[in-house]
VODO-952854 format. One record per residue (C-alpha): residue number from 1; x, y, z. Coordinates in Angstrom, 2 decimals. Layout:
! VODO-952854
SEFI   num         x         y         z
SEFI   NUM         X         Y         Z
...
END
This chain:
! VODO-952854
SEFI   num         x         y         z
SEFI     1    125.03    122.68    104.48
SEFI     2    123.19    124.43    101.64
SEFI     3    121.03    127.08    103.22
SEFI     4    118.42    129.39    101.69
SEFI     5    117.42    132.50    103.67
SEFI     6    114.15    134.30    102.81
SEFI     7    113.36    137.69    104.35
SEFI     8    111.55    140.87    103.47
SEFI     9    114.37    142.77    105.19
SEFI    10    117.68    143.23    103.44
SEFI    11    119.42    143.96    106.69
SEFI    12    118.20    140.74    108.21
SEFI    13    119.41    138.86    105.23
SEFI    14    122.90    140.30    105.48
SEFI    15    123.07    139.66    109.21
SEFI    16    122.07    136.00    108.87
SEFI    17    124.38    135.49    105.91
SEFI    18    127.37    136.83    107.85
SEFI    19    126.78    134.28    110.63
SEFI    20    126.21    131.32    108.33
SEFI    21    129.02    132.02    105.94
SEFI    22    131.42    132.50    108.84
SEFI    23    130.62    128.86    109.73
SEFI    24    131.29    127.59    106.24
SEFI    25    127.73    127.11    105.02
SEFI    26    126.71    127.65    101.40
SEFI    27    124.14    130.46    101.65
SEFI    28    121.71    131.92     99.17
SEFI    29    119.74    135.07    100.00
SEFI    30    116.25    135.80     98.73
SEFI    31    114.55    139.13     99.48
SEFI    32    110.85    138.62     99.72
SEFI    33    108.20    136.72    101.64
SEFI    34    106.51    133.36    101.93
SEFI    35    105.49    133.34     98.30
SEFI    36    109.04    132.59     97.31
SEFI    37    109.40    129.40     99.35
SEFI    38    107.96    127.02     96.76
SEFI    39    110.05    128.42     93.98
SEFI    40    113.22    128.12     96.04
SEFI    41    112.49    124.64     97.26
SEFI    42    111.87    123.38     93.73
SEFI    43    114.80    125.11     91.99
SEFI    44    117.49    125.01     94.63
SEFI    45    116.52    122.13     96.94
SEFI    46    118.43    123.51     99.97
SEFI    47    119.14    121.41    103.04
SEFI    48    117.72    124.17    105.24
SEFI    49    115.32    127.08    104.56
SEFI    50    115.38    129.97    107.05
SEFI    51    112.18    132.01    106.59
SEFI    52    111.92    135.47    108.32
SEFI    53    108.85    137.50    109.01
SEFI    54    106.06    134.92    108.80
SEFI    55    104.72    134.96    112.38
SEFI    56    101.20    136.18    112.66
SEFI    57     98.71    134.41    110.37
SEFI    58     98.27    130.71    111.01
SEFI    59     96.87    130.37    107.52
SEFI    60    100.30    131.26    106.14
SEFI    61    101.62    127.99    107.45
SEFI    62    100.03    126.19    104.46
SEFI    63    103.05    127.49    102.52
SEFI    64    105.39    125.81    105.00
SEFI    65    103.31    122.57    105.02
SEFI    66    103.59    122.40    101.29
SEFI    67    107.39    122.52    101.50
SEFI    68    107.64    119.93    104.29
SEFI    69    105.24    117.61    102.51
SEFI    70    106.58    117.80     98.95
SEFI    71    110.31    118.44     99.83
SEFI    72    110.84    116.36    102.98
SEFI    73    114.60    116.71    102.87
SEFI    74    114.27    120.52    103.20
SEFI    75    114.29    121.56    106.89
SEFI    76    112.29    124.76    107.62
SEFI    77    113.17    127.11    110.49
SEFI    78    111.11    130.29    111.06
SEFI    79    112.46    133.61    112.43
SEFI    80    109.71    135.54    114.23
SEFI    81    109.73    138.82    116.05
SEFI    82    106.57    137.90    117.90
SEFI    83    104.29    134.87    117.82
SEFI    84    101.40    133.36    119.76
SEFI    85    101.30    129.93    121.41
SEFI    86     98.71    128.89    118.80
SEFI    87    101.07    129.88    116.00
SEFI    88    103.90    127.94    117.62
SEFI    89    101.85    124.76    117.92
SEFI    90    100.52    124.99    114.41
SEFI    91    103.97    125.66    113.00
SEFI    92    105.26    122.46    114.52
SEFI    93    102.29    120.59    113.09
SEFI    94    103.16    122.02    109.64
SEFI    95    106.60    120.50    109.93
SEFI    96    108.69    123.47    111.10
SEFI    97    111.85    122.31    112.90
SEFI    98    112.24    125.43    115.10
SEFI    99    111.02    128.95    115.66
SEFI   100    113.67    131.44    116.53
SEFI   101    113.37    135.12    117.48
SEFI   102    113.92    137.71    114.76
SEFI   103    116.49    139.04    114.48
SEFI   104    118.24    135.97    115.87
SEFI   105    121.44    136.22    117.83
SEFI   106    124.49    134.55    116.30
SEFI   107    124.71    131.85    119.03
SEFI   108    120.97    130.95    118.68
SEFI   109    121.26    130.79    114.87
SEFI   110    124.40    128.65    115.02
SEFI   111    122.86    126.25    117.52
SEFI   112    119.70    125.82    115.42
SEFI   113    121.72    125.19    112.26
SEFI   114    123.98    122.68    114.10
SEFI   115    120.89    120.82    115.35
SEFI   116    119.54    120.48    111.85
SEFI   117    122.96    119.42    110.51
SEFI   118    123.30    116.79    113.31
SEFI   119    120.02    115.21    112.28
SEFI   120    121.24    114.88    108.71
SEFI   121    124.40    112.98    109.67
SEFI   122    123.88    109.37    108.78
SEFI   123    120.55    110.15    107.22
SEFI   124    121.41    111.90    104.04
SEFI   125    118.49    111.68    101.54
SEFI   126    118.90    109.63     98.48
SEFI   127    119.82    111.26     95.20
SEFI   128    116.74    112.48     93.32
SEFI   129    115.44    110.09     90.67
SEFI   130    115.83    110.86     86.95
SEFI   131    112.81    111.95     84.89
SEFI   132    112.62    110.62     81.36
SEFI   133    109.93    112.08     79.07
SEFI   134    108.68    110.39     75.88
SEFI   135    106.69    112.44     73.43
SEFI   136    105.37    111.39     69.99
SEFI   137    106.04    113.52     66.96
SEFI   138    102.89    112.10     65.39
SEFI   139    100.09    109.83     66.44
SEFI   140    101.05    106.17     66.27
SEFI   141    104.79    106.85     66.52
SEFI   142    105.18    104.39     69.36
SEFI   143    106.11    106.67     72.27
SEFI   144    103.95    104.81     74.77
SEFI   145    105.29    101.38     73.68
SEFI   146    108.86    102.56     74.09
SEFI   147    108.20    104.32     77.40
SEFI   148    106.42    101.31     78.96
SEFI   149    108.92     98.71     77.81
SEFI   150    111.82    100.90     78.92
SEFI   151    110.21    101.21     82.34
SEFI   152    109.50     97.59     82.64
SEFI   153    113.19     96.65     82.04
SEFI   154    114.57     99.41     84.28
SEFI   155    112.35     98.06     87.05
SEFI   156    114.37     94.84     87.11
SEFI   157    116.97     96.64     89.17
SEFI   158    115.58    100.12     89.93
SEFI   159    112.35    101.54     91.32
SEFI   160    110.32    103.02     88.53
SEFI   161    107.10    105.13     88.39
SEFI   162    105.46    105.72     85.04
SEFI   163    103.07    108.71     84.95
SEFI   164    100.62    108.91     82.04
SEFI   165    100.24    112.59     81.20
SEFI   166     98.10    111.95     78.14
SEFI   167     95.28    113.17     80.30
SEFI   168     92.37    112.76     77.87
SEFI   169     93.26    109.60     76.01
SEFI   170     96.03    107.98     78.01
SEFI   171     96.26    104.19     77.86
SEFI   172     99.80    103.51     78.99
SEFI   173     98.59    101.17     81.75
SEFI   174     97.02     98.83     79.16
SEFI   175    100.51     98.25     77.63
SEFI   176    101.70     96.58     80.81
SEFI   177     98.64     95.51     82.84
SEFI   178     95.42     93.70     82.11
SEFI   179     93.01     95.54     84.37
SEFI   180     91.65     98.91     85.43
SEFI   181     93.15    101.32     88.00
SEFI   182     91.39    101.94     91.23
SEFI   183     92.82    105.47     91.33
SEFI   184     94.25    107.85     88.67
SEFI   185     96.12    111.15     88.40
SEFI   186     92.79    112.92     88.59
SEFI   187     92.18    111.40     92.16
SEFI   188     95.63    112.56     93.21
SEFI   189     94.87    116.04     91.99
SEFI   190     91.66    116.15     94.05
SEFI   191     93.64    115.25     97.13
SEFI   192     96.71    117.28     96.41
SEFI   193     96.72    118.92     99.81
SEFI   194     97.18    115.47    101.38
SEFI   195     99.79    114.28     98.90
SEFI   196    102.59    112.30    100.52
SEFI   197    104.59    109.28     99.61
SEFI   198    101.89    106.96    101.00
SEFI   199     99.09    108.52     99.04
SEFI   200    101.13    108.49     95.87
SEFI   201    101.99    104.86     96.23
SEFI   202     98.37    103.92     97.04
SEFI   203     97.17    105.78     93.91
SEFI   204     99.30    103.71     91.57
SEFI   205     98.89    100.32     89.98
SEFI   206    101.80     98.10     91.07
SEFI   207    102.68     96.23     87.90
SEFI   208    105.69     94.42     89.48
SEFI   209    107.77     94.71     92.63
SEFI   210    109.66     97.83     91.41
SEFI   211    107.32     99.12     88.70
SEFI   212    104.23    101.30     89.36
SEFI   213    102.02    103.26     87.03
SEFI   214    100.00    106.35     87.81
SEFI   215     97.28    106.08     85.22
SEFI   216     95.61    108.90     83.21
SEFI   217     92.07    109.99     84.25
SEFI   218     89.14    107.77     83.16
SEFI   219     87.21    110.50     81.36
SEFI   220     87.64    113.92     79.85
SEFI   221     85.81    115.76     82.68
SEFI   222     88.32    114.37     85.17
SEFI   223     91.22    115.24     82.90
SEFI   224     90.23    118.87     82.87
SEFI   225     90.61    119.04     86.67
SEFI   226     94.33    118.13     86.53
SEFI   227     96.38    121.34     86.53
SEFI   228    100.04    122.00     85.93
SEFI   229    100.71    122.58     89.64
SEFI   230     99.24    119.15     90.44
SEFI   231    101.66    117.43     88.06
SEFI   232    104.50    119.59     89.38
SEFI   233    103.75    118.45     92.94
SEFI   234    103.54    114.76     91.95
SEFI   235    106.85    114.85     90.15
SEFI   236    108.62    116.75     92.96
SEFI   237    107.59    114.00     95.31
SEFI   238    108.11    111.09     92.93
SEFI   239    111.82    111.82     92.30
SEFI   240    112.43    111.49     96.02
SEFI   241    111.06    107.97     96.16
SEFI   242    111.78    106.41     92.74
SEFI   243    115.03    105.95     90.85
SEFI   244    113.32    106.71     87.52
SEFI   245    110.16    108.57     86.76
SEFI   246    108.97    107.85     83.21
SEFI   247    106.55    110.35     81.57
SEFI   248    104.23    109.47     78.68
SEFI   249    103.67    112.98     77.33
SEFI   250    101.02    113.98     74.78
SEFI   251    101.98    115.71     71.58
SEFI   252    100.35    119.01     72.54
SEFI   253    102.70    121.36     74.40
SEFI   254    100.27    122.90     76.93
SEFI   255    101.22    124.31     80.25
SEFI   256    100.96    120.99     81.99
SEFI   257    103.22    119.20     79.45
SEFI   258    105.81    122.05     79.51
SEFI   259    105.97    121.94     83.33
SEFI   260    106.68    118.17     83.21
SEFI   261    109.27    118.60     80.36
SEFI   262    111.03    121.35     82.38
SEFI   263    111.69    118.87     85.10
SEFI   264    112.89    116.09     82.80
SEFI   265    116.47    114.92     82.77
SEFI   266    116.06    113.64     79.17
SEFI   267    113.32    114.18     76.59
SEFI   268    112.89    111.58     73.87
SEFI   269    110.72    112.68     70.98
SEFI   270    109.63    109.45     69.14
SEFI   271    109.05    109.34     65.44
SEFI   272    109.07    107.05     62.36
SEFI   273    111.03    107.87     59.33
SEFI   274    108.26    109.47     57.36
SEFI   275    108.32    112.99     56.04
SEFI   276    105.40    114.38     58.20
SEFI   277    106.97    113.03     61.35
SEFI   278    110.36    114.44     60.46
SEFI   279    108.78    117.84     59.92
SEFI   280    107.05    117.62     63.32
SEFI   281    110.27    116.55     64.92
SEFI   282    111.88    119.75     63.64
SEFI   283    108.99    121.81     65.06
SEFI   284    109.37    120.14     68.42
SEFI   285    113.14    120.69     68.49
SEFI   286    112.55    124.39     67.65
SEFI   287    110.05    124.63     70.47
SEFI   288    112.51    123.07     72.93
SEFI   289    115.17    125.57     71.88
SEFI   290    112.75    128.41     72.48
SEFI   291    112.09    126.98     75.95
SEFI   292    115.78    127.13     76.63
SEFI   293    116.41    123.35     76.81
SEFI   294    120.10    122.48     76.35
SEFI   295    120.87    120.21     73.39
SEFI   296    122.07    117.32     75.54
SEFI   297    118.61    117.14     77.07
SEFI   298    117.04    115.90     73.85
SEFI   299    117.57    112.62     72.04
SEFI   300    115.39    111.47     69.17
SEFI   301    114.14    107.96     68.88
SEFI   302    113.43    106.66     65.35
SEFI   303    110.99    103.84     65.91
SEFI   304    110.34    100.97     63.39
SEFI   305    113.53    101.94     61.61
SEFI   306    114.30    100.05     58.40
SEFI   307    117.69    100.72     56.86
SEFI   308    116.16    100.04     53.43
SEFI   309    113.49    102.72     53.98
SEFI   310    112.93    105.38     51.31
SEFI   311    113.99    108.01     53.83
SEFI   312    117.35    106.97     55.24
SEFI   313    119.17    107.94     58.46
SEFI   314    121.38    110.52     56.69
SEFI   315    118.28    112.43     55.55
SEFI   316    116.77    112.24     59.06
SEFI   317    119.98    113.49     60.61
SEFI   318    120.22    116.41     58.18
SEFI   319    116.69    117.42     59.07
SEFI   320    117.31    117.45     62.84
SEFI   321    120.80    118.88     62.87
SEFI   322    123.17    117.75     65.57
SEFI   323    120.44    116.15     67.78
SEFI   324    121.43    112.66     68.75
SEFI   325    119.43    109.76     67.32
SEFI   326    118.59    106.33     68.56
SEFI   327    117.00    103.74     66.26
SEFI   328    114.58    100.94     67.15
SEFI   329    114.06     98.26     64.47
SEFI   330    110.78     97.24     62.94
SEFI   331    109.02     94.13     64.29
SEFI   332    105.37     94.92     63.77
SEFI   333    103.81     91.60     64.44
SEFI   334    105.56     90.85     67.76
SEFI   335    105.13     94.45     68.96
SEFI   336    101.40     94.44     68.15
SEFI   337    100.96     91.11     69.96
SEFI   338    102.67     92.43     73.11
SEFI   339    100.49     95.51     73.09
SEFI   340     97.32     93.50     72.52
SEFI   341     98.18     91.16     75.43
SEFI   342     99.23     93.99     77.80
SEFI   343    102.65     92.27     78.19
SEFI   344    105.84     94.29     77.71
SEFI   345    107.96     92.79     74.94
SEFI   346    111.11     93.04     76.99
SEFI   347    109.47     90.77     79.54
SEFI   348    108.02     88.16     77.19
SEFI   349    111.05     87.69     74.95
SEFI   350    114.66     88.91     74.79
SEFI   351    115.35     87.32     71.44
SEFI   352    113.28     89.85     69.44
SEFI   353    115.46     92.61     67.97
SEFI   354    113.18     95.37     69.32
SEFI   355    113.42     93.91     72.82
SEFI   356    117.16     93.64     72.55
SEFI   357    117.48     97.27     71.51
SEFI   358    115.18     98.47     74.32
SEFI   359    117.11     96.38     76.89
SEFI   360    120.38     97.90     75.63
SEFI   361    118.88    101.41     75.77
SEFI   362    117.80    100.84     79.38
SEFI   363    121.23     99.51     80.25
SEFI   364    122.88    102.69     78.99
SEFI   365    120.63    104.72     81.34
SEFI   366    121.20    102.42     84.25
SEFI   367    124.15    100.11     83.73
SEFI   368    124.22     96.88     85.56
SEFI   369    127.42     96.24     87.60
SEFI   370    128.66     93.33     85.48
SEFI   371    128.02     95.43     82.30
SEFI   372    130.04     98.36     83.52
SEFI   373    133.06     96.10     83.64
SEFI   374    132.25     94.42     80.38
SEFI   375    131.77     95.43     76.77
SEFI   376    128.70     97.56     77.22
SEFI   377    129.78    100.03     74.59
SEFI   378    129.81     97.42     71.96
SEFI   379    126.13     96.65     72.76
SEFI   380    124.78    100.17     72.64
SEFI   381    121.99    101.39     70.43
SEFI   382    122.95    102.34     66.96
SEFI   383    123.27    106.10     66.99
SEFI   384    123.66    108.38     63.99
END
């Protein structure tokens, strides 16, 4: 098992590590206290977290409850030198698997780890879902259209959650659903302490059997209440329950947007082949480099592409360097009609060239079994 050990005592860390490593467990040691738990759970996602020295204040268990709620696959075992019956009861309510003495004897530690491992046999959690982020290089680039249509097609075979992070002016739901949400991201933020899979599902609009949308807040005042840590918690939970989490990200790179982009598996800046948008794409790419994102995390989408355009693909490619490019053709009338009717183009027609390109794009991200065997490569998006 993958085990993270947190303790303020270097000696305790070394003693626990010796026992665990002797039994073949992958062990990471973190010197510090309870404040490191969230960081470790998010970054390393261990199977088991052993936390030493948190045994007096019942209020400290909120840190544990956050982990057990937002990272349910992470088992938590506390190591305590002393504890009260009240602390023991409340620790179990917070989701702690066991409370062991500190320092723990080798047999007691081995037995506790074996019990956690036994519960995992036959019940291994699913692989985390993939987060795909779409961000416009300029207003009107079509990022929301691409994101919603991609999500709609992926949902034919996978579970998909679309999160509208355009907090002040988000309208992604209107692209796929003719109605208003009963709950939004702002409502989730207000109840973040109670966030679990049930609350998240209840806060979304179920567009189809496998496709849900967590809508942006209804007004600006509500939008201001949504913080980066709220979005972080939603995404950490969402990837454990959905195959794909699609993010409609605003053009402004604030703290909330960056937190979301940090978690993304792929980022797709969307632009049209105009000079202002190409310049903005270059600025975005430079920002992503400064944030330390690897080049294979970014892929540009040139929307409404016309090969007879004044600015051709070669000029776009020169401007963005070695960044990979996907093109989506122009079909203004049909795309506008689908948006106005709140009906994804990929659902209303497959004969339209835009719909065909988006379907092929989705199938490269999540190939269907029959397409893996067939000529999928011949049907891929045109890439420069």
